[in-house]
C-alpha positions as CSV (number, residue, x, y, z in Angstrom):
1,M,0.0,0.0,0.0
2,L,1.1,3.5,-0.8
3,R,2.4,6.2,1.6
4,V,1.3,9.5,0.2
5,L,2.1,13.2,0.9
6,A,-0.4,15.8,-0.6
7,V,0.7,19.4,-0.9
8,D,-1.6,22.3,-1.4
9,D,-1.7,25.8,0.1
10,E,-5.5,26.0,-0.1
11,E,-6.9,24.2,2.9
12,P,-10.3,23.2,1.4
13,A,-8.6,21.7,-1.7
14,L,-6.0,19.9,0.5
15,G,-8.7,18.5,2.7
16,E,-10.7,17.2,-0.2
17,L,-7.7,15.6,-1.8
18,L,-6.7,13.9,1.4
19,Y,-10.3,12.6,1.9
20,L,-10.3,11.1,-1.6
21,L,-6.8,9.6,-1.2
22,R,-7.6,8.0,2.2
23,A,-10.7,6.4,0.7
24,D,-8.6,4.6,-1.9
25,P,-7.8,1.0,-0.7
26,R,-4.4,1.2,-2.2
27,V,-3.3,4.1,0.1
28,R,-1.9,3.2,3.5
29,T,-1.3,6.7,4.8
30,A,-2.0,10.2,3.4
31,E,-0.4,13.2,5.0
32,G,-0.9,16.8,4.1
33,A,1.4,19.9,3.8
34,G,0.2,23.4,3.3
35,D,3.3,24.8,1.5
36,A,6.5,23.8,-0.2
37,T,8.7,24.4,2.8
38,A,6.6,22.0,5.0
39,A,6.6,19.5,2.2
40,L,10.4,19.6,1.7
41,R,10.9,19.1,5.5
42,R,8.6,16.0,5.4
43,I,10.3,14.7,2.2
44,G,13.7,15.2,3.8
45,R,12.7,12.9,6.7
46,A,11.4,10.4,4.2
47,L,14.7,10.4,2.2
48,E,16.7,10.0,5.5
49,S,14.5,7.1,6.5
50,G,14.9,5.3,3.2
51,P,12.3,3.5,1.1
52,D,11.7,0.9,3.8
53,G,11.8,3.3,6.8
54,E,8.8,4.3,8.9
55,D,8.9,7.9,7.5
56,A,9.1,6.8,3.9
57,V,6.9,8.5,1.2
58,D,6.1,6.7,-2.1
59,V,4.5,9.6,-3.9
60,V,3.9,13.3,-3.6
61,F,0.7,14.9,-5.0
62,L,1.8,18.4,-5.7
63,D,-0.2,21.6,-6.4
64,I,1.7,23.9,-8.8
65,H,0.7,27.4,-7.8
66,M,1.9,28.0,-4.2
67,P,3.5,30.9,-2.4
68,G,7.3,30.8,-2.3
69,L,8.5,27.6,-4.1
70,T,6.0,26.2,-6.6
71,G,5.2,22.6,-7.1
72,L,7.5,22.6,-10.2
73,D,10.3,23.9,-8.0
74,V,9.8,21.1,-5.5
75,A,9.8,18.5,-8.3
76,R,13.1,19.9,-9.7
77,L,14.7,19.6,-6.3
78,L,13.5,16.0,-5.9
79,A,14.9,15.1,-9.3
80,G,18.4,15.7,-7.8
81,F,18.1,12.8,-5.4
82,A,19.0,9.2,-6.2
83,R,15.6,7.7,-5.1
84,P,13.0,10.4,-4.7
85,P,9.3,9.8,-4.3
86,L,7.2,9.7,-7.4
87,V,5.3,12.9,-8.3
88,V,1.8,13.6,-9.4
89,F,0.8,17.2,-10.2
90,V,-2.7,18.3,-9.2
91,T,-3.5,21.7,-10.6
92,A,-6.2,24.0,-12.0
93,H,-4.0,25.0,-14.9
94,E,-3.5,23.1,-18.1
95,G,-0.5,25.1,-19.3
96,F,2.2,23.3,-17.3
97,A,1.8,19.8,-18.8
98,L,5.0,20.1,-20.8
99,Q,7.0,21.0,-17.7
100,A,5.4,18.0,-15.9
101,F,6.5,15.8,-18.8
102,D,10.1,17.1,-18.5
103,L,10.1,16.4,-14.8
104,K,9.0,12.8,-15.3
105,A,5.7,13.2,-13.4
106,V,3.6,10.1,-13.2
107,D,0.4,11.9,-13.9
108,Y,-1.1,15.4,-14.3
109,V,-4.6,15.7,-12.7
110,L,-6.7,18.8,-13.3
111,K,-8.9,20.5,-10.6
112,P,-11.6,20.1,-9.6
113,V,-10.4,16.6,-8.8
114,R,-12.8,13.8,-9.7
115,R,-12.7,10.6,-7.7
116,E,-12.3,8.4,-10.8
117,R,-9.5,10.5,-12.2
118,L,-7.6,10.5,-9.0
119,A,-8.1,6.7,-8.7
120,E,-6.4,6.4,-12.2
121,A,-3.4,8.4,-11.0
122,V,-3.2,6.2,-7.8
123,R,-3.3,3.1,-10.0
124,R,-0.4,4.3,-12.1
125,V,1.6,5.1,-9.0
126,H,0.8,1.8,-7.4
127,E,2.0,-0.1,-10.6
128,L,5.2,1.8,-10.7
129,V,6.0,1.4,-7.0
130,H,5.5,-2.4,-7.3
131,A,7.4,-2.5,-10.6
132,T,10.5,-1.1,-8.8
133,T,10.8,-4.3,-6.8
134,A,11.2,-6.5,-9.9
135,P,14.8,-7.8,-10.4
136,T,15.2,-6.3,-13.9
137,P,12.6,-3.4,-14.3
138,T,12.1,-2.2,-17.8
139,A,12.2,1.6,-18.3
140,A,8.9,3.0,-19.5
141,P,8.9,4.5,-23.0
142,E,9.0,8.3,-23.1
143,Q,5.5,9.7,-22.9
144,I,3.9,13.1,-23.7
145,P,0.7,14.4,-21.9
146,V,-2.3,15.3,-24.1
147,E,-5.7,16.7,-23.1
148,L,-8.8,14.7,-24.0
149,G,-12.1,16.1,-22.8
150,G,-10.6,17.5,-19.6
151,V,-8.6,14.4,-18.9
152,T,-4.8,14.2,-19.3
153,R,-3.6,11.1,-21.1
154,F,0.0,10.1,-21.8
155,V,0.8,9.1,-25.4
156,S,4.0,7.0,-25.9
157,V,6.4,8.7,-28.3
158,D,6.9,5.3,-29.9
159,D,3.3,5.4,-31.0
160,I,3.7,8.7,-32.9
161,A,4.1,8.4,-36.7
162,Y,4.5,12.0,-37.6
163,V,4.0,15.5,-36.1
164,E,2.4,18.5,-37.9
165,A,3.1,22.1,-37.0
166,H,0.2,24.4,-35.9
167,G,1.9,27.7,-35.0
168,D,3.1,27.3,-31.4
169,Y,1.2,24.0,-31.2
170,A,1.9,20.6,-32.7
171,R,-0.5,17.9,-33.8
172,L,0.7,14.3,-32.9
173,H,-0.5,11.7,-35.4
174,T,-0.8,8.1,-34.2
175,D,-2.5,5.0,-35.5
176,Q,-5.4,5.7,-33.1
177,G,-5.9,9.4,-34.0
178,S,-4.3,12.8,-33.5
179,H,-3.7,15.1,-30.5
180,L,-3.0,18.8,-30.4
181,V,-0.3,19.8,-27.8
182,R,1.1,23.2,-26.8
183,I,4.6,22.5,-28.0
184,P,6.4,24.1,-31.0
185,L,7.5,21.6,-33.7
186,S,11.1,22.9,-33.3
187,A,11.2,21.9,-29.7
188,L,10.0,18.4,-30.5
189,E,12.6,18.2,-33.3
190,E,15.4,18.9,-30.9
191,R,14.0,16.6,-28.1
192,W,13.4,13.6,-30.3
193,A,16.4,13.7,-32.7
194,D,17.9,10.7,-31.0
195,R,14.6,8.8,-31.1
196,G,14.6,8.6,-34.9
197,F,12.5,11.7,-35.7
198,V,13.6,13.8,-38.7
199,R,12.4,17.1,-40.1
200,I,11.2,16.7,-43.7
201,H,9.4,20.1,-44.1
202,R,8.9,23.2,-42.1
203,S,5.5,21.7,-41.2
204,H,6.3,18.1,-40.6
205,L,8.5,15.9,-38.3
206,V,8.3,12.2,-39.0
207,A,9.5,9.0,-37.4
208,L,12.0,7.5,-39.7
209,A,10.9,3.9,-38.9
210,R,7.3,4.7,-39.9
211,I,8.2,5.8,-43.5
212,D,6.8,3.1,-45.9
213,E,7.8,4.7,-49.2
214,L,10.0,7.5,-50.5
215,R,8.7,8.9,-53.8
216,L,10.5,10.9,-56.4
217,D,8.2,12.5,-59.0
218,G,10.1,14.9,-61.3
219,G,11.7,17.4,-59.0
220,A,9.3,16.7,-56.0
221,T,10.0,14.3,-53.2
222,S,7.4,12.9,-50.8
223,V,7.1,10.1,-48.2
224,R,4.2,7.8,-47.5
225,I,3.3,6.9,-43.9
226,G,0.4,4.5,-43.8
227,D,-2.3,6.1,-45.9
228,T,-0.8,9.6,-45.7
229,D,1.5,11.3,-48.2
230,L,3.7,14.1,-47.0
231,A,5.8,16.5,-49.1
232,V,9.5,16.7,-48.5
233,S,11.1,20.1,-49.0
234,R,14.2,20.4,-51.2
235,R,16.4,21.4,-48.3
236,H,15.5,18.2,-46.4
237,A,15.3,15.8,-49.3
238,R,19.0,14.8,-49.5
239,Q,19.4,14.3,-45.8
240,L,16.3,12.2,-45.7
241,R,17.5,10.0,-48.6
242,D,20.8,9.5,-46.9
243,L,19.2,8.6,-43.6
244,L,16.9,6.1,-45.2
245,M,19.8,4.5,-47.1
246,R,21.9,4.2,-44.0
247,R,18.9,2.6,-42.2
248,A,18.4,0.1,-45.0
249,D,22.1,-0.8,-45.0
250,G,22.4,-1.1,-41.3
């Protein structure tokens, strides 16, 4: 069972969150902290105690907007420790999902917190905590948070076939559908360069492994991914051909 610390500077919100957490049968204990300073003191005791100690904390449910240090600040501090507790963000603001993604948060729950949505976050934490006891745990694939009807889901980068630019947003295309996220295409190009994604046009980033065909028609180049044809700009055509040839040879 999980040992939980919930952090929120708004007393009613903290009380409601603790009530829901304590009602979950997978939660052994749920403590509250009203600000980041109190939370860090409690987490410090947990880290000194170790994962099997009586003061251990498995997961921290963190509000983002708090006086002084924010929840994001707390998560960055925890990332510097060898075995920190897991982090779930609980916030009224959708705009910090990318930062949560960068900080390896397990989940991103929007306020007002619904019982079933919180139960899903607890389930994810519970699975990860138990997975750490396996002799050879497998690292989870990189994921990116997307909003679907007010619920934050996490899409595996391995499931993305290509990405389409939409100004400061990007549309992620998978076999199951597409998702609009508030991340510029240029940021994803840099982040996923070592995951086999290549820029083929100012509007498109594609997973090299998902390209089914490379087509040359006169002076125009295009690629086919599933049922979709995407144009390749002249400035990217040579590099793409070289990458595909090296992939075929190797």
